[in-house]
C-alpha positions as CSV (number, residue, x, y, z in Angstrom):
1,M,-173.8,115.2,-41.5
2,A,-172.1,112.9,-39.0
3,P,-168.5,111.6,-39.8
4,P,-168.2,107.9,-40.7
5,P,-167.0,105.6,-37.9
6,N,-164.1,104.2,-39.9
7,R,-162.5,107.5,-40.7
8,R,-158.9,107.0,-42.1
9,T,-155.9,109.1,-41.1
10,G,-155.6,110.4,-44.6
11,Y,-158.3,112.9,-43.9
12,S,-156.1,114.5,-41.1
13,R,-152.6,115.7,-41.6
14,R,-152.0,115.8,-37.8
15,A,-152.9,112.1,-37.5
16,Q,-150.6,111.3,-40.4
17,Y,-147.6,113.0,-38.7
18,S,-148.3,111.3,-35.4
19,T,-148.4,107.9,-37.0
20,F,-145.2,108.6,-39.0
21,F,-143.3,109.8,-35.9
22,S,-144.5,106.8,-33.9
23,Y,-143.2,104.3,-36.4
24,S,-139.9,106.3,-36.8
25,A,-139.4,106.3,-33.0
26,G,-140.0,102.6,-32.8
27,V,-137.6,101.8,-35.6
28,A,-135.0,104.2,-34.1
29,G,-135.3,102.5,-30.7
30,A,-134.9,99.1,-32.1
31,L,-131.8,100.2,-34.1
32,L,-130.4,101.8,-30.9
33,G,-131.0,98.7,-28.9
34,L,-129.4,96.5,-31.6
35,V,-126.3,98.8,-31.6
36,L,-126.0,98.7,-27.8
37,L,-126.4,94.9,-27.8
38,I,-123.6,94.6,-30.4
39,V,-121.4,97.0,-28.5
40,S,-121.9,95.0,-25.2
41,F,-120.7,91.8,-26.9
42,V,-117.8,93.5,-28.7
43,Q,-116.6,95.8,-25.9
44,P,-118.2,95.0,-22.6
45,S,-116.0,97.5,-20.6
46,L,-117.5,100.4,-22.5
47,F,-120.5,100.6,-20.1
48,T,-118.5,100.2,-16.9
49,G,-118.7,103.9,-16.1
50,L,-122.5,104.0,-16.8
51,R,-123.1,101.0,-14.5
52,A,-121.0,102.5,-11.8
53,A,-122.9,105.8,-12.1
54,A,-126.2,104.0,-12.0
55,A,-125.0,102.1,-8.9
56,D,-124.0,105.3,-7.2
57,V,-127.4,106.8,-7.9
58,A,-129.1,103.8,-6.5
59,A,-126.8,103.4,-3.5
60,P,-128.8,105.8,-1.1
61,A,-132.0,103.9,-1.8
62,G,-130.2,100.6,-1.2
63,R,-128.8,101.8,2.1
64,A,-132.3,103.0,3.2
65,T,-133.8,99.7,2.2
66,A,-131.1,97.8,4.1
67,T,-131.5,100.0,7.2
68,T,-135.3,99.4,7.1
69,R,-134.7,95.7,6.8
70,A,-132.3,95.6,9.7
71,A,-134.7,97.7,11.8
72,G,-137.4,95.2,11.0
73,K,-135.2,92.3,12.0
74,D,-134.3,94.1,15.3
75,I,-138.0,94.6,16.0
76,F,-138.8,90.9,15.4
77,S,-135.7,89.9,17.5
78,T,-136.9,92.2,20.3
79,V,-140.4,90.7,20.3
80,A,-139.0,87.1,20.2
81,G,-136.5,87.9,22.9
82,Y,-139.3,89.3,25.1
83,F,-141.2,86.0,24.9
84,K,-138.0,84.0,25.5
85,A,-136.7,86.1,28.3
86,G,-138.6,84.2,31.0
87,S,-137.3,80.8,30.0
88,E,-133.8,82.1,29.5
89,H,-133.8,83.8,32.9
90,A,-134.9,80.6,34.6
91,R,-132.2,78.6,32.7
92,L,-129.5,81.1,33.7
93,E,-130.6,80.9,37.4
94,R,-130.3,77.1,37.3
95,E,-126.9,77.3,35.7
96,L,-125.8,79.9,38.3
97,A,-127.0,77.8,41.2
98,E,-125.1,74.7,39.8
99,A,-122.0,76.8,39.2
100,K,-122.1,78.0,42.8
101,V,-122.4,74.4,44.0
102,R,-119.5,73.3,41.8
103,L,-117.4,76.1,43.2
104,V,-118.1,75.0,46.8
105,Q,-117.3,71.4,45.9
106,A,-114.0,72.5,44.3
107,Q,-113.1,74.5,47.5
108,A,-114.0,71.5,49.6
109,T,-111.9,69.2,47.4
110,E,-109.0,71.6,47.7
111,V,-109.2,71.4,51.5
112,E,-109.5,67.6,51.3
113,N,-106.5,67.4,49.0
114,R,-104.4,69.4,51.4
115,R,-105.4,67.1,54.3
116,L,-104.6,64.0,52.3
117,K,-101.2,65.3,51.2
118,L,-100.2,65.2,54.9
119,L,-100.7,61.5,54.9
120,L,-98.3,59.4,52.9
121,G,-99.5,56.5,50.8
122,I,-103.1,57.5,50.6
123,A,-104.8,58.0,47.3
124,A,-108.5,58.8,46.8
125,Q,-110.2,56.9,43.9
126,D,-113.4,57.7,42.1
127,P,-115.0,54.4,41.0
128,G,-117.6,56.2,38.9
129,P,-121.4,56.1,39.2
130,V,-123.5,53.0,39.4
131,A,-126.6,54.4,37.6
132,V,-128.1,57.7,36.4
133,T,-131.8,57.5,36.8
134,R,-135.0,59.6,37.4
135,L,-136.2,60.5,40.8
136,T,-139.9,59.5,40.3
137,S,-141.4,60.8,43.6
138,S,-140.5,62.2,47.0
139,T,-142.3,62.8,50.3
140,A,-143.6,66.4,50.3
141,A,-145.1,66.7,53.8
142,S,-144.4,64.1,56.4
143,T,-142.3,63.5,59.4
144,R,-140.5,60.8,57.4
145,R,-138.8,61.8,54.2
146,F,-138.4,59.2,51.4
147,A,-138.0,59.2,47.6
148,T,-138.3,56.6,44.8
149,L,-135.8,55.9,42.1
150,A,-136.6,54.4,38.7
151,A,-133.8,51.9,39.0
152,G,-133.2,48.9,41.1
153,Q,-131.4,45.6,41.0
154,D,-131.6,45.7,37.2
155,K,-129.2,48.7,37.2
156,G,-126.9,47.4,40.0
157,V,-128.4,49.5,42.7
158,A,-127.9,48.1,46.3
159,N,-128.7,49.1,49.8
160,G,-126.6,51.8,51.3
161,M,-125.5,53.5,48.1
162,P,-125.4,57.3,48.2
163,V,-127.7,59.2,45.9
164,R,-126.8,62.7,44.7
165,S,-127.9,65.3,42.1
166,P,-125.8,68.0,40.4
167,M,-126.7,70.3,43.3
168,G,-125.5,67.9,46.1
169,L,-126.3,64.9,48.3
170,V,-129.9,63.7,48.2
171,G,-129.7,60.6,50.5
172,R,-128.9,56.9,50.5
173,V,-130.6,53.8,49.2
174,L,-132.7,52.2,51.9
175,E,-134.7,49.4,50.0
176,V,-134.1,47.9,46.6
177,G,-136.6,46.2,44.3
178,A,-136.2,44.7,40.8
179,T,-136.7,48.0,38.9
180,S,-137.1,50.6,41.6
181,A,-135.5,51.7,44.9
182,R,-136.4,53.6,48.0
183,V,-134.2,56.4,49.2
184,L,-133.9,57.8,52.7
185,L,-133.5,61.5,52.2
186,I,-131.0,63.6,54.2
187,T,-133.9,65.6,55.6
188,D,-135.4,62.5,57.3
189,T,-135.0,62.3,61.1
190,E,-133.2,59.0,60.8
191,S,-130.5,60.4,58.5
192,L,-127.2,61.3,60.1
193,V,-124.3,62.4,57.8
194,P,-120.8,63.4,58.9
195,V,-120.1,66.8,57.4
196,R,-117.6,69.7,57.6
197,R,-117.6,73.3,56.7
198,A,-116.3,73.8,53.2
199,K,-114.0,76.7,53.8
200,D,-112.0,75.4,56.8
201,G,-113.1,71.9,57.6
202,V,-114.9,72.4,60.9
203,P,-116.4,68.9,61.6
204,A,-120.0,68.3,62.5
205,F,-123.0,66.0,61.9
206,A,-126.0,66.8,59.8
207,Q,-129.3,65.3,61.0
208,G,-132.7,65.7,59.3
209,V,-135.4,67.6,61.2
210,G,-138.3,66.2,59.2
211,D,-139.6,69.5,57.9
212,G,-137.3,69.8,54.9
213,T,-134.3,71.2,56.7
214,I,-131.4,69.7,58.6
215,R,-129.7,70.4,61.9
216,I,-125.9,70.9,62.0
217,K,-124.4,69.6,65.3
218,L,-120.9,70.6,66.0
219,I,-118.5,67.9,67.3
220,S,-116.4,70.3,69.3
221,L,-118.6,72.1,71.8
222,G,-117.7,75.6,72.9
223,L,-117.7,78.8,71.0
224,N,-120.0,78.4,67.9
225,P,-118.0,79.5,64.8
226,L,-120.8,79.0,62.3
227,K,-122.3,81.9,60.4
228,T,-125.3,82.3,58.1
229,G,-124.4,81.4,54.6
230,D,-121.7,78.8,55.6
231,V,-121.8,75.8,53.2
232,F,-121.3,72.2,54.5
233,V,-120.1,69.3,52.5
234,T,-119.7,65.6,53.3
235,S,-116.5,64.8,55.2
236,G,-116.1,61.1,54.2
237,S,-115.7,60.1,57.8
238,G,-116.9,56.5,58.5
239,G,-117.2,55.7,54.8
240,L,-120.5,55.5,52.8
241,Y,-120.5,59.2,51.6
242,R,-117.4,60.3,49.6
243,P,-115.9,63.6,50.9
244,G,-116.6,66.9,49.2
245,M,-120.3,66.5,48.2
246,A,-122.2,69.7,48.7
247,M,-125.0,69.3,51.2
248,A,-126.5,72.4,52.9
249,V,-126.2,76.1,53.6
250,V,-126.7,77.6,57.0
251,T,-129.8,79.7,57.4
252,Q,-130.0,80.0,61.2
253,V,-127.3,79.7,63.9
254,T,-128.1,78.0,67.2
255,H,-126.2,77.7,70.5
256,D,-124.7,74.3,69.5
257,G,-124.8,74.4,65.7
258,A,-127.1,75.7,63.1
259,I,-130.2,75.0,61.0
260,A,-129.4,74.6,57.3
261,R,-131.3,74.4,54.0
262,V,-130.5,71.5,51.7
263,L,-129.0,72.3,48.3
264,A,-130.5,69.3,46.5
265,N,-134.2,69.8,46.9
266,P,-135.9,66.5,45.8
267,S,-139.0,68.4,44.5
268,D,-136.7,70.3,42.0
269,T,-134.6,67.3,41.1
270,D,-135.4,65.2,38.0
271,Y,-132.3,63.0,37.6
272,V,-130.0,61.7,40.2
273,I,-126.7,59.7,40.3
274,V,-126.3,56.5,42.4
275,E,-122.8,56.0,43.5
276,P,-121.1,53.0,45.2
277,P,-120.4,53.4,49.0
278,F,-117.2,55.3,49.7
279,A,-114.4,53.2,51.2
280,P,-111.9,55.3,53.2
281,P,-108.3,54.4,52.3
282,P,-106.4,52.3,54.8
283,P,-104.0,54.0,57.1
284,P,-100.4,54.1,56.0
285,A,-98.3,51.1,57.0
286,T,-95.8,51.7,59.8
287,E,-92.6,50.0,60.1
288,P,-92.2,47.9,63.2
289,V,-90.0,49.3,65.9
290,P,-86.9,47.1,66.4
291,D,-86.6,45.4,69.8
292,T,-83.5,46.8,71.5
293,K,-83.6,44.3,74.3
């Protein structure tokens, strides 16, 4: 005969003992938890040692987790750095190029200061820029080299004002409109700028060739002292361009000068600075010689 489906535990002594011990364990656990709760409120420091021991046991696992997390961050940082490396490299190259130009300008300024200190009563003044604007376009391939500024009479731009970038001299304003201006680049064949070698002040003239380079013509003919890599800056002679603006670096030496590459390439220039024409300081006043007759 099959056993009934609702068989009670009373028919099995083993089932009765299992039920009894289950209830007993539950009651004992509840009582132990109540005792521990009361002790934690009455004397919290009693479990300090246990907590410290538990923390020591869990410490290796925590260190492993932290190491894994740091390794994961390093992996993500490496991957992100790989994608950013190209742009960062280009940015660092631009900053290095600008730093080299500023160094050359500082050397040229030092030479100019030594020269001015020999003349009493002369003080060079920097009136500040007229406008900072965008170079909207420039001639890429032509015998004539021009550029266009996004500023004109509305910003105070006038004919003859020098135009430069952080890399050096770009040219001078040739025509001015209401909101734009045309610039004659230093690489144009009609551009002639008085320059000098930055390291020692050797005087020369820089004339555009029309192919994106300029020709350095020495004033003093004879033994050519120029070398590849020499940097030329504006001399300030005759006014218009203030002295010390970086301009070009020599790439090829000729019998009467050199061929140089301009530092401020208009195709790589976004913003330029328009400056007022440089006015050389007047010569120091000399006292009249008394007439002894």
